[in-house]
C-alpha positions in Angstrom: -46.7 196.3 167.4 -47.1 193.0 165.6 -49.7 192.8 162.8 -51.6 189.8 161.5 -53.7 190.2 158.4 -55.8 188.3 155.9 -54.3 190.4 153.0 -51.8 187.7 151.9 -54.2 184.8 152.3 -56.1 183.4 149.3 -59.6 184.8 149.3 -61.3 181.4 149.8 -59.2 180.6 152.9 -59.3 184.0 154.7 -62.2 183.3 157.1 -60.8 179.9 158.1 -57.5 181.6 158.7 -59.2 184.2 160.8 -60.8 181.5 163.0 -57.3 180.2 163.8 -56.0 183.7 164.5 -58.9 184.5 166.9 -58.4 181.2 168.8 -54.6 181.8 169.2 -54.9 185.5 170.1 -57.9 185.3 172.5 -59.8 182.2 173.3 -61.5 179.5 171.2 -64.6 181.0 169.4 -67.1 179.8 166.9 -66.9 182.5 164.2 -69.5 182.9 161.4 -70.2 185.3 158.7 -72.6 185.8 155.8 -71.6 183.4 152.9 -71.6 186.4 150.5 -69.0 188.1 152.8 -66.9 185.0 153.5 -65.1 184.8 150.1 -64.0 188.4 150.2 -63.5 188.6 154.0 -60.9 191.0 155.2 -59.5 191.6 158.7 -56.3 192.6 160.4 -55.2 193.0 164.0 -52.3 194.9 165.7 -51.0 193.3 168.8 -49.0 194.8 171.7 -48.1 193.5 175.1 -48.8 195.9 178.0 -47.2 194.0 180.8 -49.6 191.3 181.9 -52.2 192.8 179.6 -52.6 192.2 175.9 -53.8 195.0 173.7 -55.2 194.3 170.2 -56.6 196.7 167.7 -59.0 194.7 165.5 -60.2 196.0 162.1 -62.7 193.6 160.5 -65.7 193.1 158.2 -69.0 192.0 159.8 -69.1 188.6 161.4 -70.3 187.0 164.6 -68.3 185.6 167.6 -69.8 182.9 169.8 -68.2 181.6 173.0 -70.2 178.5 173.8 -70.3 176.3 176.9 -68.5 173.5 174.9 -65.7 175.8 173.9 -65.3 177.1 177.5 -65.0 173.5 178.7 -62.3 172.9 176.1 -60.2 175.9 177.2 -60.9 178.4 180.0 -57.8 180.6 180.7 -60.0 182.7 183.1 -59.3 186.0 181.4 -61.4 189.1 181.1 -61.6 191.4 178.1 -62.6 195.0 177.9 -63.6 196.3 174.4 -63.9 199.8 173.2 -65.5 200.6 169.8 -63.2 202.8 167.8 -65.2 202.7 164.5 -68.5 201.1 163.5 -70.5 199.2 166.1 -71.4 195.9 167.6 -74.0 194.0 169.7 -73.0 191.7 172.6 -75.3 189.4 174.6 -74.1 187.7 177.8 -75.9 186.4 180.9 -79.3 187.4 179.5 -78.3 191.0 178.8 -77.8 192.7 175.5 -75.7 195.7 174.7 -75.8 197.7 171.5 -72.4 199.5 171.2 -71.4 202.6 169.3 -68.1 204.5 169.0 -66.5 205.1 172.3 -68.7 202.7 174.3 -67.1 200.2 176.6 -68.0 196.5 177.3 -66.7 193.9 179.7 -66.4 190.3 178.4 -66.1 187.4 180.8 -64.5 184.6 178.7 -65.5 182.0 181.3 -69.1 182.5 180.5 -71.0 182.1 177.2 -71.5 185.2 175.0 -72.4 186.2 171.5 -71.0 189.2 169.8 -71.9 190.6 166.4 -70.0 193.3 164.4 -72.6 195.7 162.9 -73.8 194.0 159.7 -74.7 197.3 158.0 -71.2 198.8 158.5 -68.6 197.5 156.0 -65.7 197.8 158.5 -65.6 198.1 162.2 -62.7 198.7 164.5 -62.4 197.5 168.1 -59.7 197.9 170.8 -59.6 194.8 173.0 -57.7 194.6 176.3 -57.2 191.0 177.6 -55.9 190.3 181.1 -56.1 187.8 183.9 -59.1 188.5 186.2 -56.8 188.5 189.2 -55.4 191.9 187.9 -58.7 193.7 188.7 -59.1 194.5 192.3 -62.9 194.1 192.1 -65.0 191.2 193.3 -66.0 188.6 190.7 -69.6 188.7 191.9 -69.8 192.5 191.2 -68.1 192.2 187.8 -70.6 189.6 186.7 -73.3 192.4 186.9 -71.5 194.1 184.0 -71.7 191.2 181.6 -73.8 192.3 178.6 -74.0 195.9 179.9 -73.0 198.9 177.8 -70.7 201.4 179.5 -71.6 204.7 177.7 -68.6 206.5 176.2 -70.4 209.8 176.1 -70.9 210.6 179.7 -69.3 210.5 183.2 -66.3 208.4 184.0 -67.1 206.2 181.0 -66.5 209.1 178.7 -63.2 210.0 180.3 -62.0 206.4 180.2 -63.3 206.1 176.6 -61.2 209.1 175.5 -58.1 207.5 177.1 -58.7 204.2 175.3 -59.5 205.9 171.9 -56.2 207.8 172.2 -54.5 204.5 173.0 -56.0 202.9 169.9 -55.0 205.9 167.6 -51.3 205.8 168.8 -50.7 202.0 169.4 -48.6 201.7 166.2 -46.3 204.5 167.5 -45.6 203.0 171.0 -42.2 201.7 171.9 -41.6 198.9 174.4 -40.9 201.4 177.2 -44.1 203.2 176.3 -46.2 200.1 176.7 -44.5 199.2 179.9 -45.3 202.6 181.3 -48.9 202.6 180.0 -49.7 199.1 181.3 -50.3 200.3 184.9 -52.2 203.4 183.7 -54.4 201.4 181.4 -55.3 199.0 184.2 -56.0 201.9 186.6 -58.3 203.5 184.0 -60.2 200.2 183.5 -60.5 199.6 187.2 -61.9 203.1 187.8 -64.3 202.9 184.9 -65.7 199.4 185.9 -66.0 200.4 189.6 -67.9 203.6 188.6 -70.2 201.5 186.3 -70.9 199.2 189.3 -71.5 202.3 191.5 -68.7 201.2 193.9 -66.0 203.8 193.5 -65.0 203.5 197.1 -63.5 200.0 196.3 -60.7 201.6 194.3 -57.6 202.7 196.1 -57.1 206.5 196.2 -53.7 206.2 194.4 -55.3 204.1 191.6 -58.0 206.7 191.1 -55.5 209.5 191.0 -53.3 207.8 188.4 -56.4 207.0 186.4 -57.6 210.6 186.7 -54.2 211.9 185.4 -54.3 209.5 182.5 -57.8 210.6 181.6 -56.8 214.3 181.9 -53.8 213.8 179.6 -56.0 212.0 177.0 -58.6 214.8 177.2 -56.0 217.5 176.6 -54.5 215.5 173.7 -57.9 215.2 172.2 -58.6 218.9 172.5 -55.2 220.3 171.5 -56.7 221.9 168.4 -59.1 224.0 170.6 -57.7 227.4 171.1 -60.1 227.8 174.1 -58.7 224.8 176.0 -57.9 226.2 179.4 -57.3 224.8 183.0 -60.9 225.9 183.8 -62.4 223.8 181.0 -60.2 220.8 181.9 -61.2 221.0 185.6 -64.9 221.3 184.7 -64.8 218.3 182.3 -63.3 216.2 185.1 -65.5 217.5 187.9 -62.6 218.7 190.0 -61.6 222.1 191.3 -59.2 224.2 189.5 -57.0 224.2 192.6 -56.9 220.4 192.6 -56.1 220.3 188.9 -53.0 222.5 189.4 -52.0 220.4 192.4 -52.0 217.2 190.3 -49.7 218.7 187.7 -47.4 220.2 190.3 -47.0 216.8 191.8 -45.6 215.7 188.4 -43.3 218.7 188.1 -45.4 220.5 185.5 -47.9 223.3 185.1 -51.2 222.8 183.3 -50.4 225.5 180.7 -46.9 224.3 180.3 -48.0 220.7 179.6 -50.6 221.8 177.1 -47.9 224.0 175.3 -45.4 221.1 175.1 -48.0 218.8 173.6 -49.0 221.4 171.0 -45.4 222.1 170.1 -44.8 218.3 169.6 -47.7 218.2 167.2 -46.5 221.3 165.3 -43.0 219.8 165.2 -44.4 216.6 163.7 -46.4 218.4 161.1 -43.5 220.7 160.1 -41.3 217.6 159.6 -43.9 215.9 157.4 -43.1 216.4 153.7 -46.8 215.7 152.9 -47.6 219.0 154.6 -44.9 221.0 152.8 -47.5 223.2 151.1 -49.3 224.1 154.3 -48.1 227.4 155.8 -46.3 227.5 159.2 -49.1 229.8 160.5 -51.8 227.3 159.4 -50.0 224.5 161.2 -49.6 226.6 164.4 -53.3 227.6 164.3 -54.3 224.0 163.7 -52.8 223.2 167.1 -54.2 226.1 169.1 -51.5 228.8 168.7 -53.4 231.9 167.8 -50.4 234.2 167.7 -47.7 233.5 165.1 -45.1 235.5 167.0 -45.8 233.6 170.3 -45.6 230.3 168.5 -42.3 231.1 166.8 -40.8 232.2 170.1 -42.1 229.1 172.0 -40.9 226.8 169.2 -37.4 228.3 169.1 -37.2 228.1 172.9 -38.1 224.4 172.9 -36.1 223.2 169.9 -33.3 225.8 169.3 -34.5 226.6 165.8 -37.2 228.8 164.3 -40.1 226.9 162.8 -38.9 227.8 159.3 -35.3 226.6 160.0 -36.6 223.4 161.5 -38.8 222.7 158.5 -36.0 223.4 156.0 -33.6 221.2 157.9 -36.1 218.3 158.2 -37.0 218.4 154.5 -33.4 218.5 153.5 -32.7 215.4 155.5 -35.7 213.6 153.9 
């Protein structure tokens, strides 16, 4: 992931620098901020290419972003953007509709039409995941998508919540992704977006069955990752959260060559392995780390860890810290 930051720019030049960055990364905007904020303005953005899609994780102080008719005439690459609030909040107005967005909420931006966005002025720093892509990538009619301009897609209920969880996980782990990871995730991310937007339009039948299934699996994986620390995470709770039968959930995992319980166990072991190798957590007991990731039985955890990695948790920790 490439990173662009105002950190090394002289304080008085930071906001002008950020105007240039925004134009090069996305489309030409008129950016403005409070004069009292401008001199101490701070922002940085992480950038990853997801196939034909660009993913950016923006962390910024409050300012406004205006896409005017004049700027559209100057440059119109005919791209769409979907934003997901990771931290803080924002307000967006487009096509006469206004959306007040909080953490997890989604929003579609049509850069070919004027809009005004404002990062929450009462929150010192907001964070936003932005996915930018050619409109041709979405297999949804333009006339339908226009109905979503300026509309909040809630991140706390329905398909919007499941899609939000996937995107929030993506934002949290963007800095860890390799080129092969982003190539694999590009299709899944587009499937998730297509499904979420079609659901918001109340036209789920327009999405191909294989696209919906891939999006569902991506959402299930994100849900499990988010709830790994819950010792009561079970196939029943996962199926209920995604409004599918337990039988269908098992079938989906079988098609990928896994069991639900096995996949959960592998993810939990990965998190324990990471924590055991972290010298900053050296004072934390092995039992506490295992319990943190949903292993209630120390004996079962030790057996599962040894089976997966060929060492006991204690041996693995000692070897990892010796290497460091």
